[in-house]
C-alpha positions as protocol buffer text, in pm:
chain_id: "A"
residue {
  index: 1
  type: MET
  ca { x: -16601 y: -893 z: -20224 }
}
residue {
  index: 2
  type: MET
  ca { x: -16359 y: -839 z: -20553 }
}
residue {
  index: 3
  type: ARG
  ca { x: -16093 y: -544 z: -20551 }
}
residue {
  index: 4
  type: SER
  ca { x: -15999 y: -369 z: -20849 }
}
residue {
  index: 5
  type: SER
  ca { x: -15671 y: -426 z: -20992 }
}
residue {
  index: 6
  type: GLU
  ca { x: -15594 y: -82 z: -20901 }
}
residue {
  index: 7
  type: GLU
  ca { x: -15678 y: -121 z: -20553 }
}
residue {
  index: 8
  type: THR
  ca { x: -15454 y: -470 z: -20506 }
}
residue {
  index: 9
  type: GLY
  ca { x: -15144 y: -269 z: -20697 }
}
residue {
  index: 10
  type: VAL
  ca { x: -15193 y: 3 z: -20401 }
}
residue {
  index: 11
  type: LEU
  ca { x: -15174 y: -255 z: -20149 }
}
residue {
  index: 12
  type: THR
  ca { x: -14885 y: -424 z: -20290 }
}
residue {
  index: 13
  type: GLN
  ca { x: -14698 y: -170 z: -20285 }
}
residue {
  index: 14
  type: PHE
  ca { x: -14785 y: -9 z: -19963 }
}
residue {
  index: 15
  type: GLY
  ca { x: -14685 y: -377 z: -19809 }
}
residue {
  index: 16
  type: ALA
  ca { x: -14353 y: -361 z: -20006 }
}
residue {
  index: 17
  type: ARG
  ca { x: -14258 y: -18 z: -19855 }
}
residue {
  index: 18
  type: ARG
  ca { x: -14347 y: -162 z: -19517 }
}
residue {
  index: 19
  type: ARG
  ca { x: -14087 y: -458 z: -19501 }
}
residue {
  index: 20
  type: GLN
  ca { x: -13842 y: -261 z: -19648 }
}
residue {
  index: 21
  type: MET
  ca { x: -13867 y: 31 z: -19372 }
}
residue {
  index: 22
  type: LYS
  ca { x: -13837 y: -244 z: -19129 }
}
residue {
  index: 23
  type: MET
  ca { x: -13590 y: -372 z: -19291 }
}
residue {
  index: 24
  type: LYS
  ca { x: -13426 y: -54 z: -19248 }
}
residue {
  index: 25
  type: ARG
  ca { x: -13452 y: -35 z: -18880 }
}
residue {
  index: 26
  type: THR
  ca { x: -13314 y: -412 z: -18841 }
}
residue {
  index: 27
  type: VAL
  ca { x: -13005 y: -296 z: -19030 }
}
residue {
  index: 28
  type: THR
  ca { x: -12996 y: 31 z: -18837 }
}
residue {
  index: 29
  type: THR
  ca { x: -13019 y: -138 z: -18507 }
}
residue {
  index: 30
  type: ILE
  ca { x: -12738 y: -417 z: -18599 }
}
residue {
  index: 31
  type: VAL
  ca { x: -12485 y: -131 z: -18697 }
}
residue {
  index: 32
  type: PHE
  ca { x: -12519 y: 20 z: -18358 }
}
residue {
  index: 33
  type: SER
  ca { x: -12534 y: -292 z: -18189 }
}
residue {
  index: 34
  type: LEU
  ca { x: -12157 y: -361 z: -18378 }
}
residue {
  index: 35
  type: ALA
  ca { x: -12075 y: -31 z: -18304 }
}
residue {
  index: 36
  type: ALA
  ca { x: -12125 y: -25 z: -17971 }
}
residue {
  index: 37
  type: LEU
  ca { x: -11908 y: -314 z: -17901 }
}
residue {
  index: 38
  type: VAL
  ca { x: -11634 y: -214 z: -18093 }
}
residue {
  index: 39
  type: ILE
  ca { x: -11632 y: 98 z: -17886 }
}
residue {
  index: 40
  type: LEU
  ca { x: -11676 y: -129 z: -17562 }
}
residue {
  index: 41
  type: THR
  ca { x: -11404 y: -382 z: -17692 }
}
residue {
  index: 42
  type: SER
  ca { x: -11148 y: -109 z: -17746 }
}
residue {
  index: 43
  type: CYS
  ca { x: -11160 y: 116 z: -17495 }
}
residue {
  index: 44
  type: GLY
  ca { x: -11238 y: -135 z: -17195 }
}
residue {
  index: 45
  type: GLY
  ca { x: -10937 y: -365 z: -17310 }
}
residue {
  index: 46
  type: LYS
  ca { x: -10964 y: -640 z: -16967 }
}
residue {
  index: 47
  type: VAL
  ca { x: -11193 y: -606 z: -16657 }
}
residue {
  index: 48
  type: ARG
  ca { x: -11001 y: -406 z: -16407 }
}
residue {
  index: 49
  type: TYR
  ca { x: -11098 y: -538 z: -16025 }
}
residue {
  index: 50
  type: PRO
  ca { x: -11051 y: -435 z: -15661 }
}
residue {
  index: 51
  type: ASN
  ca { x: -10731 y: -534 z: -15475 }
}
residue {
  index: 52
  type: TYR
  ca { x: -10800 y: -614 z: -15151 }
}
residue {
  index: 53
  type: TYR
  ca { x: -10579 y: -515 z: -14840 }
}
residue {
  index: 54
  type: THR
  ca { x: -10557 y: -584 z: -14484 }
}
residue {
  index: 55
  type: LEU
  ca { x: -10403 y: -445 z: -14172 }
}
residue {
  index: 56
  type: ASN
  ca { x: -10126 y: -715 z: -14014 }
}
residue {
  index: 57
  type: LEU
  ca { x: -10028 y: -639 z: -13707 }
}
residue {
  index: 58
  type: PRO
  ca { x: -9696 y: -852 z: -13502 }
}
residue {
  index: 59
  type: ALA
  ca { x: -9899 y: -1117 z: -13306 }
}
residue {
  index: 60
  type: PRO
  ca { x: -9818 y: -1033 z: -12915 }
}
residue {
  index: 61
  type: PRO
  ca { x: -9699 y: -1308 z: -12666 }
}
residue {
  index: 62
  type: ASP
  ca { x: -9937 y: -1478 z: -12473 }
}
residue {
  index: 63
  type: PRO
  ca { x: -9805 y: -1497 z: -12097 }
}
residue {
  index: 64
  type: PRO
  ca { x: -10036 y: -1641 z: -11815 }
}
residue {
  index: 65
  type: PRO
  ca { x: -10173 y: -1400 z: -11598 }
}
residue {
  index: 66
  type: ALA
  ca { x: -9982 y: -1230 z: -11316 }
}
residue {
  index: 67
  type: GLU
  ca { x: -10035 y: -1316 z: -10951 }
}
residue {
  index: 68
  type: ASN
  ca { x: -10190 y: -1001 z: -10845 }
}
residue {
  index: 69
  type: ALA
  ca { x: -10420 y: -976 z: -11160 }
}
residue {
  index: 70
  type: HIS
  ca { x: -10740 y: -1017 z: -11058 }
}
residue {
  index: 71
  type: ALA
  ca { x: -10999 y: -829 z: -11297 }
}
residue {
  index: 72
  type: THR
  ca { x: -11160 y: -932 z: -11630 }
}
residue {
  index: 73
  type: VAL
  ca { x: -11259 y: -757 z: -11875 }
}
residue {
  index: 74
  type: ALA
  ca { x: -11468 y: -747 z: -12218 }
}
residue {
  index: 75
  type: ILE
  ca { x: -11408 y: -520 z: -12498 }
}
residue {
  index: 76
  type: ARG
  ca { x: -11696 y: -402 z: -12714 }
}
residue {
  index: 77
  type: GLU
  ca { x: -11627 y: -418 z: -13090 }
}
residue {
  index: 78
  type: PHE
  ca { x: -11493 y: -56 z: -13181 }
}
residue {
  index: 79
  type: ARG
  ca { x: -11679 y: 213 z: -13373 }
}
residue {
  index: 80
  type: ALA
  ca { x: -11606 y: 447 z: -13627 }
}
residue {
  index: 81
  type: PRO
  ca { x: -11722 y: 687 z: -13872 }
}
residue {
  index: 82
  type: ALA
  ca { x: -11924 y: 610 z: -14117 }
}
residue {
  index: 83
  type: TYR
  ca { x: -11669 y: 699 z: -14378 }
}
residue {
  index: 84
  type: LEU
  ca { x: -11451 y: 430 z: -14276 }
}
residue {
  index: 85
  type: ARG
  ca { x: -11708 y: 167 z: -14246 }
}
residue {
  index: 86
  type: GLN
  ca { x: -11774 y: 193 z: -14611 }
}
residue {
  index: 87
  type: GLY
  ca { x: -11444 y: -65 z: -14730 }
}
residue {
  index: 88
  type: GLY
  ca { x: -11246 y: 175 z: -14914 }
}
residue {
  index: 89
  type: ILE
  ca { x: -10922 y: 308 z: -14848 }
}
residue {
  index: 90
  type: VAL
  ca { x: -10955 y: 642 z: -14774 }
}
residue {
  index: 91
  type: TYR
  ca { x: -10742 y: 977 z: -14931 }
}
residue {
  index: 92
  type: LYS
  ca { x: -10794 y: 1336 z: -14809 }
}
residue {
  index: 93
  type: THR
  ca { x: -10645 y: 1620 z: -15058 }
}
residue {
  index: 94
  type: SER
  ca { x: -10777 y: 1855 z: -14781 }
}
residue {
  index: 95
  type: PRO
  ca { x: -10884 y: 1844 z: -14469 }
}
residue {
  index: 96
  type: GLU
  ca { x: -11245 y: 1883 z: -14559 }
}
residue {
  index: 97
  type: GLN
  ca { x: -11287 y: 1621 z: -14871 }
}
residue {
  index: 98
  type: ILE
  ca { x: -11262 y: 1250 z: -14832 }
}
residue {
  index: 99
  type: ASN
  ca { x: -11203 y: 1055 z: -15111 }
}
residue {
  index: 100
  type: PHE
  ca { x: -11207 y: 666 z: -15167 }
}
residue {
  index: 101
  type: TYR
  ca { x: -10972 y: 492 z: -15375 }
}
residue {
  index: 102
  type: ALA
  ca { x: -11192 y: 291 z: -15659 }
}
residue {
  index: 103
  type: TYR
  ca { x: -10953 y: -11 z: -15682 }
}
residue {
  index: 104
  type: HIS
  ca { x: -10833 y: -63 z: -15351 }
}
residue {
  index: 105
  type: ARG
  ca { x: -11040 y: -176 z: -15038 }
}
residue {
  index: 106
  type: TRP
  ca { x: -11025 y: -341 z: -14717 }
}
residue {
  index: 107
  type: ALA
  ca { x: -11047 y: -686 z: -14719 }
}
residue {
  index: 108
  type: ILE
  ca { x: -11159 y: -718 z: -14334 }
}
residue {
  index: 109
  type: ASN
  ca { x: -11376 y: -404 z: -14132 }
}
residue {
  index: 110
  type: PRO
  ca { x: -11070 y: -192 z: -13956 }
}
residue {
  index: 111
  type: CYS
  ca { x: -11348 y: -142 z: -13671 }
}
residue {
  index: 112
  type: GLU
  ca { x: -11296 y: -563 z: -13626 }
}
residue {
  index: 113
  type: PHE
  ca { x: -10966 y: -567 z: -13662 }
}
residue {
  index: 114
  type: VAL
  ca { x: -10863 y: -287 z: -13393 }
}
residue {
  index: 115
  type: THR
  ca { x: -11134 y: -487 z: -13167 }
}
residue {
  index: 116
  type: ASN
  ca { x: -10940 y: -826 z: -13185 }
}
residue {
  index: 117
  type: SER
  ca { x: -10576 y: -649 z: -13175 }
}
residue {
  index: 118
  type: VAL
  ca { x: -10695 y: -478 z: -12844 }
}
residue {
  index: 119
  type: ILE
  ca { x: -10784 y: -790 z: -12702 }
}
residue {
  index: 120
  type: GLU
  ca { x: -10464 y: -965 z: -12781 }
}
residue {
  index: 121
  type: ARG
  ca { x: -10261 y: -727 z: -12649 }
}
residue {
  index: 122
  type: LEU
  ca { x: -10467 y: -672 z: -12318 }
}
residue {
  index: 123
  type: ARG
  ca { x: -10429 y: -1069 z: -12301 }
}
residue {
  index: 124
  type: ALA
  ca { x: -10095 y: -1073 z: -12351 }
}
residue {
  index: 125
  type: SER
  ca { x: -10031 y: -804 z: -12084 }
}
residue {
  index: 126
  type: GLY
  ca { x: -10090 y: -1011 z: -11822 }
}
residue {
  index: 127
  type: HIS
  ca { x: -10263 y: -729 z: -11599 }
}
residue {
  index: 128
  type: PHE
  ca { x: -10623 y: -897 z: -11638 }
}
residue {
  index: 129
  type: ALA
  ca { x: -10696 y: -1228 z: -11567 }
}
residue {
  index: 130
  type: ARG
  ca { x: -10914 y: -1293 z: -11848 }
}
residue {
  index: 131
  type: VAL
  ca { x: -10986 y: -1087 z: -12135 }
}
residue {
  index: 132
  type: LYS
  ca { x: -11250 y: -1166 z: -12381 }
}
residue {
  index: 133
  type: ALA
  ca { x: -11520 y: -967 z: -12641 }
}
residue {
  index: 134
  type: TYR
  ca { x: -11813 y: -830 z: -12517 }
}
residue {
  index: 135
  type: ASP
  ca { x: -12114 y: -1072 z: -12552 }
}
residue {
  index: 136
  type: GLY
  ca { x: -12332 y: -921 z: -12310 }
}
residue {
  index: 137
  type: ARG
  ca { x: -12283 y: -1143 z: -12013 }
}
residue {
  index: 138
  type: PRO
  ca { x: -12215 y: -1020 z: -11679 }
}
residue {
  index: 139
  type: ASP
  ca { x: -11958 y: -1219 z: -11551 }
}
residue {
  index: 140
  type: ILE
  ca { x: -11685 y: -938 z: -11581 }
}
residue {
  index: 141
  type: GLU
  ca { x: -11588 y: -615 z: -11380 }
}
residue {
  index: 142
  type: TYR
  ca { x: -11510 y: -419 z: -11682 }
}
residue {
  index: 143
  type: VAL
  ca { x: -11610 y: -339 z: -11986 }
}
residue {
  index: 144
  type: LEU
  ca { x: -11348 y: -173 z: -12255 }
}
residue {
  index: 145
  type: SER
  ca { x: -11542 y: 80 z: -12545 }
}
residue {
  index: 146
  type: GLY
  ca { x: -11390 y: 278 z: -12820 }
}
residue {
  index: 147
  type: ARG
  ca { x: -11364 y: 434 z: -13143 }
}
residue {
  index: 148
  type: LEU
  ca { x: -11156 y: 432 z: -13453 }
}
residue {
  index: 149
  type: GLU
  ca { x: -11142 y: 812 z: -13513 }
}
residue {
  index: 150
  type: LYS
  ca { x: -10943 y: 828 z: -13841 }
}
residue {
  index: 151
  type: LEU
  ca { x: -10743 y: 579 z: -14081 }
}
residue {
  index: 152
  type: ASP
  ca { x: -10671 y: 805 z: -14319 }
}
residue {
  index: 153
  type: GLU
  ca { x: -10392 y: 930 z: -14606 }
}
residue {
  index: 154
  type: PHE
  ca { x: -10375 y: 1244 z: -14626 }
}
residue {
  index: 155
  type: ASP
  ca { x: -10205 y: 1438 z: -14940 }
}
residue {
  index: 156
  type: TYR
  ca { x: -10190 y: 1820 z: -14824 }
}
residue {
  index: 157
  type: ALA
  ca { x: -9940 y: 1874 z: -14571 }
}
residue {
  index: 158
  type: GLY
  ca { x: -9628 y: 1819 z: -14766 }
}
residue {
  index: 159
  type: GLY
  ca { x: -9560 y: 1497 z: -14939 }
}
residue {
  index: 160
  type: VAL
  ca { x: -9782 y: 1173 z: -14848 }
}
residue {
  index: 161
  type: LYS
  ca { x: -9859 y: 1092 z: -14449 }
}
residue {
  index: 162
  type: VAL
  ca { x: -10125 y: 876 z: -14261 }
}
residue {
  index: 163
  type: GLU
  ca { x: -10291 y: 923 z: -13957 }
}
residue {
  index: 164
  type: VAL
  ca { x: -10437 y: 682 z: -13733 }
}
residue {
  index: 165
  type: ALA
  ca { x: -10635 y: 789 z: -13432 }
}
residue {
  index: 166
  type: ILE
  ca { x: -10779 y: 559 z: -13141 }
}
residue {
  index: 167
  type: SER
  ca { x: -10995 y: 680 z: -12836 }
}
residue {
  index: 168
  type: ALA
  ca { x: -11114 y: 410 z: -12526 }
}
residue {
  index: 169
  type: GLN
  ca { x: -11249 y: 410 z: -12204 }
}
residue {
  index: 170
  type: MET
  ca { x: -11311 y: 173 z: -11937 }
}
residue {
  index: 171
  type: THR
  ca { x: -11670 y: 125 z: -11714 }
}
residue {
  index: 172
  type: ASN
  ca { x: -11716 y: -36 z: -11413 }
}
residue {
  index: 173
  type: ILE
  ca { x: -12032 y: -211 z: -11503 }
}
residue {
  index: 174
  type: GLY
  ca { x: -12106 y: -288 z: -11118 }
}
residue {
  index: 175
  type: THR
  ca { x: -12099 y: 85 z: -11066 }
}
residue {
  index: 176
  type: SER
  ca { x: -12128 y: 266 z: -11406 }
}
residue {
  index: 177
  type: THR
  ca { x: -11877 y: 463 z: -11366 }
}
residue {
  index: 178
  type: THR
  ca { x: -11582 y: 576 z: -11596 }
}
residue {
  index: 179
  type: VAL
  ca { x: -11243 y: 435 z: -11433 }
}
residue {
  index: 180
  type: TRP
  ca { x: -11005 y: 497 z: -11739 }
}
residue {
  index: 181
  type: THR
  ca { x: -11027 y: 680 z: -12083 }
}
residue {
  index: 182
  type: ASN
  ca { x: -10754 y: 773 z: -12361 }
}
residue {
  index: 183
  type: ALA
  ca { x: -10715 y: 918 z: -12686 }
}
residue {
  index: 184
  type: VAL
  ca { x: -10406 y: 907 z: -12901 }
}
residue {
  index: 185
  type: SER
  ca { x: -10328 y: 1001 z: -13247 }
}
residue {
  index: 186
  type: GLU
  ca { x: -10023 y: 861 z: -13463 }
}
residue {
  index: 187
  type: ILE
  ca { x: -9910 y: 1005 z: -13829 }
}
residue {
  index: 188
  type: GLY
  ca { x: -9624 y: 791 z: -14007 }
}
residue {
  index: 189
  type: ASP
  ca { x: -9451 y: 917 z: -14329 }
}
residue {
  index: 190
  type: VAL
  ca { x: -9527 y: 716 z: -14669 }
}
residue {
  index: 191
  type: ASN
  ca { x: -9198 y: 671 z: -14890 }
}
residue {
  index: 192
  type: ARG
  ca { x: -9374 y: 591 z: -15198 }
}
residue {
  index: 193
  type: THR
  ca { x: -9681 y: 701 z: -15339 }
}
residue {
  index: 194
  type: ASP
  ca { x: -9851 y: 390 z: -15444 }
}
residue {
  index: 195
  type: VAL
  ca { x: -10135 y: 202 z: -15214 }
}
residue {
  index: 196
  type: PRO
  ca { x: -9939 y: -92 z: -15056 }
}
residue {
  index: 197
  type: ALA
  ca { x: -9694 y: 180 z: -14926 }
}
residue {
  index: 198
  type: VAL
  ca { x: -9977 y: 328 z: -14782 }
}
residue {
  index: 199
  type: VAL
  ca { x: -10124 y: 20 z: -14592 }
}
residue {
  index: 200
  type: THR
  ca { x: -9765 y: -94 z: -14489 }
}
residue {
  index: 201
  type: GLU
  ca { x: -9735 y: 257 z: -14312 }
}
residue {
  index: 202
  type: MET
  ca { x: -10102 y: 246 z: -14136 }
}
residue {
  index: 203
  type: ASN
  ca { x: -9958 y: -81 z: -13991 }
}
residue {
  index: 204
  type: ARG
  ca { x: -9684 y: 76 z: -13863 }
}
residue {
  index: 205
  type: THR
  ca { x: -9897 y: 387 z: -13764 }
}
residue {
  index: 206
  type: MET
  ca { x: -10165 y: 152 z: -13604 }
}
residue {
  index: 207
  type: GLU
  ca { x: -9930 y: -46 z: -13417 }
}
residue {
  index: 208
  type: ARG
  ca { x: -9812 y: 256 z: -13242 }
}
residue {
  index: 209
  type: ALA
  ca { x: -10133 y: 392 z: -13151 }
}
residue {
  index: 210
  type: ILE
  ca { x: -10266 y: 84 z: -12981 }
}
residue {
  index: 211
  type: GLU
  ca { x: -9950 y: 27 z: -12768 }
}
residue {
  index: 212
  type: LYS
  ca { x: -9932 y: 375 z: -12698 }
}
residue {
  index: 213
  type: LEU
  ca { x: -10377 y: 372 z: -12604 }
}
residue {
  index: 214
  type: LEU
  ca { x: -10349 y: 57 z: -12376 }
}
residue {
  index: 215
  type: SER
  ca { x: -9986 y: 172 z: -12189 }
}
residue {
  index: 216
  type: PRO
  ca { x: -10102 y: 407 z: -11935 }
}
residue {
  index: 217
  type: MET
  ca { x: -10340 y: 173 z: -11763 }
}
residue {
  index: 218
  type: PRO
  ca { x: -10412 y: 242 z: -11411 }
}
residue {
  index: 219
  type: ALA
  ca { x: -10255 y: -11 z: -11170 }
}
residue {
  index: 220
  type: GLU
  ca { x: -10597 y: -30 z: -10957 }
}
residue {
  index: 221
  type: VAL
  ca { x: -10805 y: -110 z: -11280 }
}
residue {
  index: 222
  type: ALA
  ca { x: -10559 y: -374 z: -11379 }
}
residue {
  index: 223
  type: THR
  ca { x: -10531 y: -577 z: -11078 }
}
residue {
  index: 224
  type: GLY
  ca { x: -10882 y: -512 z: -10895 }
}
residue {
  index: 225
  type: PRO
  ca { x: -11001 y: -689 z: -10584 }
}
residue {
  index: 226
  type: PRO
  ca { x: -10834 y: -998 z: -10481 }
}
residue {
  index: 227
  type: ALA
  ca { x: -11090 y: -1264 z: -10582 }
}
residue {
  index: 228
  type: VAL
  ca { x: -11165 y: -1363 z: -10204 }
}
residue {
  index: 229
  type: GLU
  ca { x: -11333 y: -1022 z: -10179 }
}
residue {
  index: 230
  type: ARG
  ca { x: -11605 y: -1015 z: -10425 }
}
residue {
  index: 231
  type: ASN
  ca { x: -11950 y: -1097 z: -10435 }
}
């Protein structure tokens, strides 16, 4: 079918307009992309990566058990509130408000750290014949379980401070009775208003808290019955 010259001219003009509109959209997309790239480059600068911290308490000595130590104990991993298990270092601007540093995080789970520290210090005390991490085996007399209640910086009580609160209890697995329990809360003052100083004071405060938590261990729990009297 033959088209008239008038129809052919109309189609040519329509095609030209479509190509022109497509080219304008392409140019607009490129301009917006370049503008976004300029904005990101000027605002972003270099990428900021998180800083990671760990608690680092002095290692206790590891003497052999005392001659009158017969009891064996296993330590369950300490628990903690959900906010302390999210990885970020916590600071509070009021008793009700919990905040996290965006670029300052724990390199180790604080619950795991407290658990290992308690194991090391009970071994070093010489009060028990054997101290181990809890593995579910019934080859021990006692199980110690606990909770890290607080590991916080708080900025609302005059200056910057840190608080460490820990609780623990020991159960005789043969009788299912609680034979010992204790809870401590320690507060430390931070001399400088930067995160490394906060972590340093958390170290010192944590050390005091763990020492106080374990210091009143009853003698009858630590010594236990003589080995010859056990079933």
